[in-house]
N, C-alpha and C positions, 0 to 999 in steps of 0.2 A: 652111277648116279642113284641116289636113294629116292624113295617115293616122295618124301617131303621136298627134296631139292627139285625133282621134276615138276612137282605141283607148283612150286614157286616160279619156276621158269615159264610154265604155261600160263599162269595167271598174269605174270608181268608182260608176256608177249601179247596177250589179249586185252590188257588193260583192265582186268577185273580185280576188284578188291575183295577182301575176306568177307565183309558184310554182304556185298552184292552177290557173291557166289553162294553164301550161306542161304540167302533168300531164294535162290534158284533151286537149291537142292530139294526141299528146304531142310535146314538143320540149325543148331545153335552155333553162332559165329565163334564162340569161345572154343567149342570142340573142334571146329574146322581149323582154327588158328593153331591148336596143339598138333593136329595132323600135319599142317603145313610146316611147323617147326620140327617135326619128327619126334615129338614127345608122345604121340598117340598113334596106334595102329588102326587104320580103317578096316572095316569088314570088307570081304570081296565084293559084296553088293554095293557098298558105299563107294569103293574104289571105281567100280564100273560106272556108277552114276556121275562121279567127277570126270571120268574119262569122256563120257558122253557129252556133258555140258561144255567141256573145254575142247571138243573136237580133236581129241588126241589120237584117234584111230587105233585104240588099243595099246598105245605105247605107255600110257600111265597105268592102266589096269594090270598089265603084265608084270610090272615091277613088284617085287616082294617087299612089302612095307617093313622096314626095320627101324625101330625107334633109336634115336641117338641117346647117348648116356647123359643124363641130366647132371647138373652141378651138384655134388654131394654136400652134405652138411660138414664133412671133414674139410672139403676145399674151402667152404665159407669160413670155417673156423680158422684155417691157416691164414686167410686174408686178414681177418680181424686181429689175429695174433701178431702179424707183421706190422699192422698199423699201430697196435698198442705198444709194441717194442719201440717203434720210432718215437712215440709220445714219451715214453719213460726216459729216453736218453736225451730228450730236448732240454733246453735251459729252463723253460717254463712248463707248466702242466700241459699246455696245448701249444706246441711249438710249430715252426714252419714245416718240419718234416711230416708231422701228423696231418696238417692241413693240406699239404701238397698231395699226400697219399689219398686223402678223402676226395680232393678235387679230381684226381685222376680216376678214382673209383666211380665218381659221378659220370665222367666222360665214358668210361667203359660200360656202365649200366645203360646209359642212353644209347650208345652205339649198338648194344645187344638187343635193343627193343624190337627192331623189325624181324629178327630171326629167333626170338625167344618166346616160349609159351608164357602168357601173362601171369599165370599163377606161380610159375617158377621164378620169374623176374620179380614179382611182387615179394616173394619170400626173401630174396636177396636184398631188395631195397629196404624192406622193413627191418632187417637185421642191422643195416648201416644206419637207418634212422634212429634205432634204439641206442646205438653207440654215440651218435651225435647228441642225442638227448642227454645221455650220461655225461658227456663232456661239458655240457652247458654249465654245470656246477663247478667246473674246474677253474683254477686261476689262469687268467690270460689278459693280454693287452686289449684295448678297444679295437685295434685293427684286426687282431686274431679273432675276436668275438664276431666282428662283422663277417669275416670270411666263413666262420663256422655257421652263422645264421644263413648265409647264402647257400652253403652246402645243404643245410636242412631244407631250405626252400626248394631247391632243385629236386632233392629226394622226395619231398612231399608231392611235388608236381608229378614226378615219374610214377609214384605209387598210385596217385589219383588216376593217371592214364590207364594203368593196369586194372584198376577197379572198374573203370568204364568198360574196358574190354571184357571183363568178367561179369558185367551186368550188375555190379555192386554199387548202385547209384548213391545210397545214403553215405557209404564209406567214401566214395569219390567226392561227393559234395563237401564232406567234412575235411578231407585232405586238401582240396582246392582252397577252402577257406583258410586253412592253416598256412598254405603256401603264400596266399595273398597277404596274410597278416605279417609273415616274415619278410616278404618283399617290401611292404610299406615300412616296416621297422627299420630296414637298412637302406631304403631308397633305391630299390633295384627294379627299374621299369621293365626290363626284359622278362623277369619271372612273373611280374604282375600281368603283363600282356599275355603271356602263355596261359595263365589261369583263365583269363577271359576267352582266349581262343579255344581252350579245351571245353569250356562251358558252351561256347557256340557250336562246337562239334557235337556235344551231347544233344543240343536242341535240333540240330540238323537230322540226326539219326531218329529223333522222336517225331520229326515232321513239323516242329514248331519253327517255321522259317522266319517269321517276323522277329521273334526273340533272338534267333541266330544272327540275323542281320545287325540287330542292335548291339549284340555282344561283339561281333566281328569288327564293327566300326569303333567300338570302345577300345578294343585291343589295338587297332591301328592308331588311335589317338595317343595311347599310352606308350606304345612300343617305340624304341629307337628306330629311326627310318633306315638305318643300315644293318638291321639285325634280322634274324630268321623269323622272329615272332611277327614282325610287320608283314613279311612276305606270306607267311602261312595264314595270318588273319585276313589278308586281302584275298587269298585263294579260297578261304572259307566263304567269303561273301560271293565269290564267283560260283561256288558250288550251289548256293541258294538260287542264284540266277539260272543256273543250268537245270536245277530241280523244278523250278516254277515255270520256266519258259518265257514268262513275261516280266523281264527285269524291271522296267520302269513302273509298271502297275504295282508290283509287290514291294519293291524296295522304297518306293515313295520319293524318288528323285529323278531329275531329268537325265536321260541317257542318250548322248549324241550318237552312240553306235546303233541305236534302234533296238526294238524288242527282239526276243529270240534267245533260246538257250545257248547256242554256240557263240553268238556275238557277246552275250553277257559274260560267259566264262573267259573268252579271249580278252575282253575288256578288262576284267579283273586282273588277269595275268599281266597285261600291258601296264596296269597301274603299279604293279610290283617290280617291273623290269628295272627301273632306275636303282632300286635298292639291291636287286639281285646281282646286277652286273659286276660290281667290284668284289664280290665274295668269292673265295676259293671254292672249287667244285667239292 
């Protein structure tokens, strides 16, 4: 097991997130995220500090940190060449093969988010965003254009999330604005809800709980009730309750479960349970 893998296991077992652990060290959460992904090698002193905070009894510090090989530009180029080849053999300038390849790429990039360094994932996402932007001038049907705009919306949202992780707030704000604009253009409530949820997350990390609640509720109103954005937005509202401790006083609504951090968080999760139940794991 590598240092990064062991670190992820320990953090998951103890229920500690990257930002929380970074505050305990203290250190930049982006740097810690890269160490967790295996893209950065911690110093021996830093490794010992993490071992101490996670009560690893030396099992973490004794591991030799070895960075994993990052995705190279050649690999990215090969991916783009494959998509471009599918486009060229399609009946139209932007055919089904191209769109399917891009949609699968979005899924792959999103799935890679928990285990990827934000700067590396951002570079990959930006390359595909540039390609989508290039295709916007191509000839296509209305249905194909809608699918391409949806891909652009998801990529913009993912890039914004990476920007947030890297502390690039102006860039994140601009990308979220673009994602919301694309979502409204094609009538895609799930993407629009995620943009609001991501903004809520930003305000939670900044300590602006009142605005976080407002955005979380806005996301819940917009999001399809059987989708992941609704569940996550409800959970974000629960995080505010856990952070403030007095759910009713801060959120400004009656709470039949009573005040208190644990009850507030559990209440929010209960609200999301009907939507979560039918979804696959």
